[in-house]
C-alpha beads as a LAMMPS data file, in Angstrom:
LAMMPS data file: protein, C-alpha beads

326 atoms
325 bonds

1 atom types
1 bond types

-500.0 500.0 xlo xhi
-500.0 500.0 ylo yhi
-500.0 500.0 zlo zhi

Masses

1 110.0

Atoms # bond

1 1 1 -1.412 -13.234 -21.416
2 1 1 -3.938 -16.035 -20.882
3 1 1 -2.352 -16.735 -17.487
4 1 1 -2.667 -13.060 -16.493
5 1 1 -6.333 -12.966 -17.542
6 1 1 -7.038 -16.142 -15.588
7 1 1 -5.371 -14.760 -12.463
8 1 1 -7.213 -11.451 -12.856
9 1 1 -10.562 -13.217 -13.237
10 1 1 -9.954 -15.364 -10.157
11 1 1 -8.971 -12.269 -8.210
12 1 1 -12.041 -10.361 -9.385
13 1 1 -14.307 -13.161 -8.188
14 1 1 -12.809 -13.294 -4.692
15 1 1 -14.916 -12.067 -1.739
16 1 1 -12.275 -9.446 -0.948
17 1 1 -12.441 -7.729 -4.356
18 1 1 -16.216 -8.095 -4.669
19 1 1 -16.622 -6.413 -1.277
20 1 1 -14.659 -3.420 -2.549
21 1 1 -16.714 -3.405 -5.752
22 1 1 -19.947 -3.412 -3.726
23 1 1 -18.838 -0.380 -1.737
24 1 1 -17.711 1.430 -4.895
25 1 1 -21.032 0.731 -6.623
26 1 1 -23.037 1.821 -3.584
27 1 1 -21.192 5.131 -3.364
28 1 1 -21.425 5.888 -7.086
29 1 1 -25.129 5.004 -7.035
30 1 1 -25.591 7.349 -4.033
31 1 1 -26.865 4.563 -1.801
32 1 1 -27.342 5.269 1.900
33 1 1 -25.041 2.359 2.749
34 1 1 -22.350 3.490 5.167
35 1 1 -19.885 2.065 7.681
36 1 1 -19.797 4.057 10.946
37 1 1 -16.454 5.803 11.374
38 1 1 -15.800 4.115 14.725
39 1 1 -16.402 0.683 13.180
40 1 1 -14.135 1.451 10.217
41 1 1 -11.381 2.577 12.577
42 1 1 -11.818 -0.593 14.635
43 1 1 -11.476 -2.730 11.503
44 1 1 -8.257 -0.972 10.512
45 1 1 -6.817 -1.383 14.036
46 1 1 -7.586 -5.102 13.932
47 1 1 -5.971 -5.562 10.515
48 1 1 -2.817 -3.633 11.383
49 1 1 -2.355 -5.519 14.652
50 1 1 -2.911 -8.924 13.032
51 1 1 -0.577 -8.151 10.128
52 1 1 2.206 -6.851 12.349
53 1 1 1.915 -9.671 14.906
54 1 1 2.033 -12.439 12.313
55 1 1 4.993 -10.744 10.623
56 1 1 6.902 -10.638 13.912
57 1 1 6.252 -14.331 14.495
58 1 1 7.491 -15.074 10.982
59 1 1 10.777 -13.295 11.701
60 1 1 11.354 -15.444 14.799
61 1 1 10.966 -18.503 12.593
62 1 1 13.240 -17.132 9.869
63 1 1 15.830 -15.491 12.113
64 1 1 17.870 -12.393 11.296
65 1 1 19.965 -12.977 8.192
66 1 1 21.604 -11.012 5.389
67 1 1 18.590 -11.367 3.084
68 1 1 16.292 -9.807 5.680
69 1 1 18.678 -6.904 6.252
70 1 1 19.150 -6.310 2.509
71 1 1 15.386 -6.401 1.942
72 1 1 14.789 -3.842 4.691
73 1 1 17.476 -1.575 3.225
74 1 1 15.969 -1.988 -0.230
75 1 1 12.582 -0.952 1.142
76 1 1 14.055 2.208 2.657
77 1 1 15.856 3.149 -0.562
78 1 1 12.858 2.433 -2.781
79 1 1 10.519 4.451 -0.575
80 1 1 12.897 7.422 -0.727
81 1 1 13.543 7.272 -4.487
82 1 1 10.173 6.290 -5.985
83 1 1 8.671 9.748 -5.236
84 1 1 11.373 11.258 -7.446
85 1 1 10.237 9.061 -10.343
86 1 1 6.599 9.866 -9.591
87 1 1 7.353 13.598 -9.527
88 1 1 9.111 13.425 -12.902
89 1 1 6.187 11.504 -14.431
90 1 1 3.654 13.961 -13.026
91 1 1 5.531 16.947 -14.426
92 1 1 5.589 15.190 -17.809
93 1 1 2.013 13.899 -17.951
94 1 1 0.167 16.684 -16.093
95 1 1 0.156 20.398 -15.439
96 1 1 0.261 20.068 -11.648
97 1 1 2.231 22.720 -9.780
98 1 1 5.255 21.739 -7.701
99 1 1 3.378 21.499 -4.395
100 1 1 0.585 19.238 -5.643
101 1 1 2.927 17.141 -7.786
102 1 1 5.240 16.543 -4.814
103 1 1 2.313 15.763 -2.496
104 1 1 1.011 13.160 -4.951
105 1 1 4.524 11.775 -5.482
106 1 1 4.900 11.132 -1.748
107 1 1 1.861 8.852 -1.795
108 1 1 3.455 6.708 -4.502
109 1 1 6.673 6.079 -2.575
110 1 1 4.847 5.024 0.568
111 1 1 2.630 1.943 0.717
112 1 1 -0.942 0.695 1.056
113 1 1 -1.032 -2.016 3.700
114 1 1 -4.414 -3.269 2.447
115 1 1 -3.004 -3.753 -1.063
116 1 1 -0.171 -5.687 0.578
117 1 1 -2.679 -7.884 2.421
118 1 1 -4.619 -8.476 -0.805
119 1 1 -1.342 -9.561 -2.406
120 1 1 -0.668 -12.056 0.375
121 1 1 -4.213 -13.430 -0.063
122 1 1 -3.640 -13.967 -3.781
123 1 1 -0.380 -15.782 -3.026
124 1 1 -2.076 -17.990 -0.428
125 1 1 -4.885 -18.914 -2.812
126 1 1 -2.240 -19.802 -5.436
127 1 1 -0.292 -21.942 -2.960
128 1 1 2.776 -19.673 -3.083
129 1 1 4.770 -19.023 0.078
130 1 1 6.626 -15.808 0.854
131 1 1 9.023 -14.403 3.429
132 1 1 6.984 -13.546 6.514
133 1 1 9.187 -10.562 7.304
134 1 1 7.869 -8.644 4.277
135 1 1 5.483 -6.921 6.681
136 1 1 8.565 -5.351 8.302
137 1 1 9.552 -4.039 4.872
138 1 1 6.083 -2.523 4.567
139 1 1 6.594 -0.743 7.884
140 1 1 9.936 0.814 6.909
141 1 1 8.509 2.032 3.573
142 1 1 5.898 4.286 5.216
143 1 1 7.958 7.338 6.207
144 1 1 10.908 7.915 3.779
145 1 1 8.551 8.856 0.942
146 1 1 7.084 11.653 3.056
147 1 1 10.533 13.134 3.588
148 1 1 11.285 12.916 -0.146
149 1 1 8.026 14.722 -0.966
150 1 1 8.839 17.512 1.483
151 1 1 12.330 17.804 0.016
152 1 1 10.820 18.221 -3.459
153 1 1 8.537 20.953 -2.167
154 1 1 11.368 22.730 -0.347
155 1 1 13.241 22.975 -3.658
156 1 1 10.326 24.930 -5.112
157 1 1 8.230 27.662 -3.617
158 1 1 6.157 25.539 -1.255
159 1 1 8.306 26.040 1.818
160 1 1 7.221 22.878 3.646
161 1 1 8.044 23.058 7.339
162 1 1 10.135 20.284 8.899
163 1 1 9.222 21.197 12.464
164 1 1 8.746 19.057 15.574
165 1 1 5.024 18.667 14.922
166 1 1 5.631 17.223 11.480
167 1 1 8.297 14.798 12.713
168 1 1 5.862 13.651 15.367
169 1 1 3.164 13.133 12.729
170 1 1 5.543 11.068 10.594
171 1 1 7.187 8.935 13.259
172 1 1 4.234 8.517 15.636
173 1 1 1.499 8.103 13.043
174 1 1 -1.003 5.674 14.555
175 1 1 -0.804 3.119 11.758
176 1 1 3.005 3.023 11.906
177 1 1 3.083 2.734 15.713
178 1 1 0.511 -0.074 15.706
179 1 1 2.113 -1.991 12.855
180 1 1 5.648 -1.749 14.248
181 1 1 4.524 -2.305 17.846
182 1 1 2.522 -5.440 17.070
183 1 1 5.442 -6.673 14.947
184 1 1 7.746 -6.525 17.965
185 1 1 5.103 -8.171 20.156
186 1 1 4.988 -11.017 17.638
187 1 1 8.780 -11.256 17.682
188 1 1 8.869 -11.299 21.481
189 1 1 6.162 -13.953 21.945
190 1 1 6.855 -16.067 18.860
191 1 1 4.808 -19.101 17.899
192 1 1 3.594 -19.556 21.463
193 1 1 1.985 -16.123 21.368
194 1 1 0.403 -16.846 17.998
195 1 1 -1.054 -20.098 19.318
196 1 1 -2.639 -18.187 22.197
197 1 1 -4.423 -15.545 20.095
198 1 1 -4.561 -17.367 16.755
199 1 1 -8.353 -17.857 16.861
200 1 1 -8.679 -14.063 17.073
201 1 1 -6.159 -12.870 14.461
202 1 1 -6.065 -15.764 11.975
203 1 1 -9.513 -17.246 11.334
204 1 1 -11.536 -13.959 11.254
205 1 1 -8.899 -12.045 9.271
206 1 1 -10.307 -12.347 5.745
207 1 1 -13.857 -11.658 6.896
208 1 1 -12.740 -8.454 8.618
209 1 1 -10.747 -7.547 5.498
210 1 1 -13.915 -7.868 3.396
211 1 1 -15.758 -5.399 5.629
212 1 1 -12.799 -3.021 5.576
213 1 1 -12.654 -3.123 1.777
214 1 1 -16.389 -2.515 1.625
215 1 1 -15.710 0.731 3.493
216 1 1 -12.739 1.515 1.235
217 1 1 -15.027 1.102 -1.781
218 1 1 -17.480 3.564 -0.262
219 1 1 -14.701 6.073 0.422
220 1 1 -13.215 5.669 -3.073
221 1 1 -16.613 6.063 -4.737
222 1 1 -17.397 9.247 -2.821
223 1 1 -13.977 10.623 -3.727
224 1 1 -14.520 9.929 -7.423
225 1 1 -17.896 11.655 -7.303
226 1 1 -16.493 14.738 -5.608
227 1 1 -13.401 14.970 -7.839
228 1 1 -15.259 15.484 -11.130
229 1 1 -13.263 17.874 -13.282
230 1 1 -10.215 17.671 -10.986
231 1 1 -8.783 14.370 -12.223
232 1 1 -7.582 14.901 -15.797
233 1 1 -6.664 12.258 -18.348
234 1 1 -2.986 12.835 -17.551
235 1 1 -3.589 12.168 -13.858
236 1 1 -5.574 9.028 -14.667
237 1 1 -2.722 7.830 -16.878
238 1 1 -0.247 8.509 -14.079
239 1 1 -2.380 6.526 -11.609
240 1 1 -1.891 3.436 -13.779
241 1 1 1.545 3.990 -15.347
242 1 1 3.274 4.744 -12.041
243 1 1 2.379 1.452 -10.305
244 1 1 3.387 -0.489 -13.410
245 1 1 6.783 1.226 -13.556
246 1 1 7.320 0.865 -9.798
247 1 1 6.445 -2.821 -9.872
248 1 1 9.140 -3.477 -12.475
249 1 1 11.681 -1.743 -10.221
250 1 1 10.498 -3.901 -7.322
251 1 1 10.835 -7.003 -9.495
252 1 1 14.438 -6.170 -10.370
253 1 1 15.313 -5.356 -6.760
254 1 1 13.658 -8.488 -5.341
255 1 1 15.413 -10.723 -7.864
256 1 1 18.776 -9.085 -7.155
257 1 1 18.371 -9.679 -3.405
258 1 1 17.387 -13.314 -3.961
259 1 1 13.846 -13.267 -2.594
260 1 1 11.494 -16.166 -3.257
261 1 1 8.789 -15.850 -5.905
262 1 1 6.277 -14.818 -3.240
263 1 1 8.704 -12.316 -1.730
264 1 1 9.359 -10.744 -5.138
265 1 1 5.630 -10.398 -5.781
266 1 1 5.060 -8.734 -2.404
267 1 1 7.938 -6.301 -2.980
268 1 1 6.401 -5.479 -6.367
269 1 1 3.034 -4.909 -4.680
270 1 1 4.589 -2.632 -2.064
271 1 1 6.381 -0.591 -4.721
272 1 1 3.234 -0.351 -6.861
273 1 1 0.859 0.637 -4.065
274 1 1 0.039 4.166 -2.932
275 1 1 -0.600 5.374 0.602
276 1 1 -4.005 6.660 1.694
277 1 1 -3.419 6.774 5.477
278 1 1 0.051 7.866 6.627
279 1 1 0.974 10.244 3.797
280 1 1 -2.352 12.154 3.657
281 1 1 -2.085 12.720 7.413
282 1 1 1.431 14.130 7.042
283 1 1 0.502 16.261 4.022
284 1 1 -2.383 17.844 5.920
285 1 1 0.096 19.010 8.569
286 1 1 3.061 19.988 6.394
287 1 1 1.431 21.119 3.148
288 1 1 -2.181 22.199 3.818
289 1 1 -2.229 24.034 0.483
290 1 1 -1.950 20.730 -1.438
291 1 1 -5.317 19.558 -2.766
292 1 1 -6.591 16.325 -1.093
293 1 1 -9.100 15.888 -3.928
294 1 1 -6.124 15.158 -6.177
295 1 1 -3.839 12.994 -4.069
296 1 1 -6.540 11.011 -2.241
297 1 1 -8.615 10.375 -5.356
298 1 1 -5.566 9.201 -7.289
299 1 1 -4.249 6.863 -4.595
300 1 1 -7.570 5.500 -3.349
301 1 1 -9.878 5.947 -6.343
302 1 1 -7.547 5.033 -9.227
303 1 1 -4.388 3.151 -8.189
304 1 1 -5.952 1.149 -5.335
305 1 1 -8.724 -0.476 -7.452
306 1 1 -6.308 -0.927 -10.376
307 1 1 -3.910 -2.877 -8.163
308 1 1 -6.689 -4.977 -6.627
309 1 1 -8.290 -5.985 -9.911
310 1 1 -5.496 -6.051 -12.502
311 1 1 -2.183 -5.125 -10.912
312 1 1 -1.634 -7.937 -8.412
313 1 1 -2.406 -10.767 -10.889
314 1 1 -0.160 -9.032 -13.428
315 1 1 2.710 -8.695 -10.942
316 1 1 2.410 -12.367 -10.034
317 1 1 2.466 -13.367 -13.691
318 1 1 5.500 -11.148 -14.430
319 1 1 7.419 -12.453 -11.415
320 1 1 6.589 -16.056 -12.372
321 1 1 7.779 -15.515 -15.945
322 1 1 10.933 -13.730 -14.780
323 1 1 11.888 -16.351 -12.206
324 1 1 11.081 -19.232 -14.508
325 1 1 8.798 -20.795 -11.878
326 1 1 6.160 -23.240 -12.968

Bonds

1 1 1 2
2 1 2 3
3 1 3 4
4 1 4 5
5 1 5 6
6 1 6 7
7 1 7 8
8 1 8 9
9 1 9 10
10 1 10 11
11 1 11 12
12 1 12 13
13 1 13 14
14 1 14 15
15 1 15 16
16 1 16 17
17 1 17 18
18 1 18 19
19 1 19 20
20 1 20 21
21 1 21 22
22 1 22 23
23 1 23 24
24 1 24 25
25 1 25 26
26 1 26 27
27 1 27 28
28 1 28 29
29 1 29 30
30 1 30 31
31 1 31 32
32 1 32 33
33 1 33 34
34 1 34 35
35 1 35 36
36 1 36 37
37 1 37 38
38 1 38 39
39 1 39 40
40 1 40 41
41 1 41 42
42 1 42 43
43 1 43 44
44 1 44 45
45 1 45 46
46 1 46 47
47 1 47 48
48 1 48 49
49 1 49 50
50 1 50 51
51 1 51 52
52 1 52 53
53 1 53 54
54 1 54 55
55 1 55 56
56 1 56 57
57 1 57 58
58 1 58 59
59 1 59 60
60 1 60 61
61 1 61 62
62 1 62 63
63 1 63 64
64 1 64 65
65 1 65 66
66 1 66 67
67 1 67 68
68 1 68 69
69 1 69 70
70 1 70 71
71 1 71 72
72 1 72 73
73 1 73 74
74 1 74 75
75 1 75 76
76 1 76 77
77 1 77 78
78 1 78 79
79 1 79 80
80 1 80 81
81 1 81 82
82 1 82 83
83 1 83 84
84 1 84 85
85 1 85 86
86 1 86 87
87 1 87 88
88 1 88 89
89 1 89 90
90 1 90 91
91 1 91 92
92 1 92 93
93 1 93 94
94 1 94 95
95 1 95 96
96 1 96 97
97 1 97 98
98 1 98 99
99 1 99 100
100 1 100 101
101 1 101 102
102 1 102 103
103 1 103 104
104 1 104 105
105 1 105 106
106 1 106 107
107 1 107 108
108 1 108 109
109 1 109 110
110 1 110 111
111 1 111 112
112 1 112 113
113 1 113 114
114 1 114 115
115 1 115 116
116 1 116 117
117 1 117 118
118 1 118 119
119 1 119 120
120 1 120 121
121 1 121 122
122 1 122 123
123 1 123 124
124 1 124 125
125 1 125 126
126 1 126 127
127 1 127 128
128 1 128 129
129 1 129 130
130 1 130 131
131 1 131 132
132 1 132 133
133 1 133 134
134 1 134 135
135 1 135 136
136 1 136 137
137 1 137 138
138 1 138 139
139 1 139 140
140 1 140 141
141 1 141 142
142 1 142 143
143 1 143 144
144 1 144 145
145 1 145 146
146 1 146 147
147 1 147 148
148 1 148 149
149 1 149 150
150 1 150 151
151 1 151 152
152 1 152 153
153 1 153 154
154 1 154 155
155 1 155 156
156 1 156 157
157 1 157 158
158 1 158 159
159 1 159 160
160 1 160 161
161 1 161 162
162 1 162 163
163 1 163 164
164 1 164 165
165 1 165 166
166 1 166 167
167 1 167 168
168 1 168 169
169 1 169 170
170 1 170 171
171 1 171 172
172 1 172 173
173 1 173 174
174 1 174 175
175 1 175 176
176 1 176 177
177 1 177 178
178 1 178 179
179 1 179 180
180 1 180 181
181 1 181 182
182 1 182 183
183 1 183 184
184 1 184 185
185 1 185 186
186 1 186 187
187 1 187 188
188 1 188 189
189 1 189 190
190 1 190 191
191 1 191 192
192 1 192 193
193 1 193 194
194 1 194 195
195 1 195 196
196 1 196 197
197 1 197 198
198 1 198 199
199 1 199 200
200 1 200 201
201 1 201 202
202 1 202 203
203 1 203 204
204 1 204 205
205 1 205 206
206 1 206 207
207 1 207 208
208 1 208 209
209 1 209 210
210 1 210 211
211 1 211 212
212 1 212 213
213 1 213 214
214 1 214 215
215 1 215 216
216 1 216 217
217 1 217 218
218 1 218 219
219 1 219 220
220 1 220 221
221 1 221 222
222 1 222 223
223 1 223 224
224 1 224 225
225 1 225 226
226 1 226 227
227 1 227 228
228 1 228 229
229 1 229 230
230 1 230 231
231 1 231 232
232 1 232 233
233 1 233 234
234 1 234 235
235 1 235 236
236 1 236 237
237 1 237 238
238 1 238 239
239 1 239 240
240 1 240 241
241 1 241 242
242 1 242 243
243 1 243 244
244 1 244 245
245 1 245 246
246 1 246 247
247 1 247 248
248 1 248 249
249 1 249 250
250 1 250 251
251 1 251 252
252 1 252 253
253 1 253 254
254 1 254 255
255 1 255 256
256 1 256 257
257 1 257 258
258 1 258 259
259 1 259 260
260 1 260 261
261 1 261 262
262 1 262 263
263 1 263 264
264 1 264 265
265 1 265 266
266 1 266 267
267 1 267 268
268 1 268 269
269 1 269 270
270 1 270 271
271 1 271 272
272 1 272 273
273 1 273 274
274 1 274 275
275 1 275 276
276 1 276 277
277 1 277 278
278 1 278 279
279 1 279 280
280 1 280 281
281 1 281 282
282 1 282 283
283 1 283 284
284 1 284 285
285 1 285 286
286 1 286 287
287 1 287 288
288 1 288 289
289 1 289 290
290 1 290 291
291 1 291 292
292 1 292 293
293 1 293 294
294 1 294 295
295 1 295 296
296 1 296 297
297 1 297 298
298 1 298 299
299 1 299 300
300 1 300 301
301 1 301 302
302 1 302 303
303 1 303 304
304 1 304 305
305 1 305 306
306 1 306 307
307 1 307 308
308 1 308 309
309 1 309 310
310 1 310 311
311 1 311 312
312 1 312 313
313 1 313 314
314 1 314 315
315 1 315 316
316 1 316 317
317 1 317 318
318 1 318 319
319 1 319 320
320 1 320 321
321 1 321 322
322 1 322 323
323 1 323 324
324 1 324 325
325 1 325 326
């Protein structure tokens, strides 16, 4: 427990987390601080490109092997099945109807790439290496959860439409295209390509991440203010219990595959995170009757800060204890 508290304190005092906290405080205090939408979009484009490119380069170093293939398959399966667990928990802990429960569940099978990046930062600061191809696992975990959520709705009375427009929204979502595309660019150019643009995507990365998390704090704070009365105690409990349960599943899966300590932690982080980009976009198209005040506030206003402040240090401590690492 002392180790977990120490890791959590170190994480809380990092520039990345404090930037998020500043944005959250500013929004809750009704400050006029704001990040222009065009700037925020530019920051997200930069982060996605840098993450994908570096992941592609890492795969060229590692090479295609059975562990990589098994990890990718595990990511697909987890993304498809975790919404079913989330749906069951929501129906137990809350009084949400089928449509809203399924919409929320889809967010908790998909992933938050910024939570993933925060996890990699914690590992780097702790001197722990991880499989570079985990960013590819993040990419494959974006879409299956959306399909599972729509399947859950189709079983009820929601009647979600699996038409061409929805498939386009899922498969050609900007964040997925950029992440996967930059990943393949990194694979194609390898270390030589990274050496050429390294000063652009390596050195400034954490500074850009701080500004992005400042904006995320502002967005989360505004969402919490606007969702008064909508987020019940049961929903709050779900926003914390679900990532904890999912992380344990990720721990078991990562250990079974044979990932390194860092790889296990990142798989736990991916399983525990909740989408606030790809899934909301798909839900707006497929299930407009679902309430964004519920699913966005839970994923961005509850689970996201929980993972940043407490979750990631806890997952690292659990994985370290489980693997017997020093």
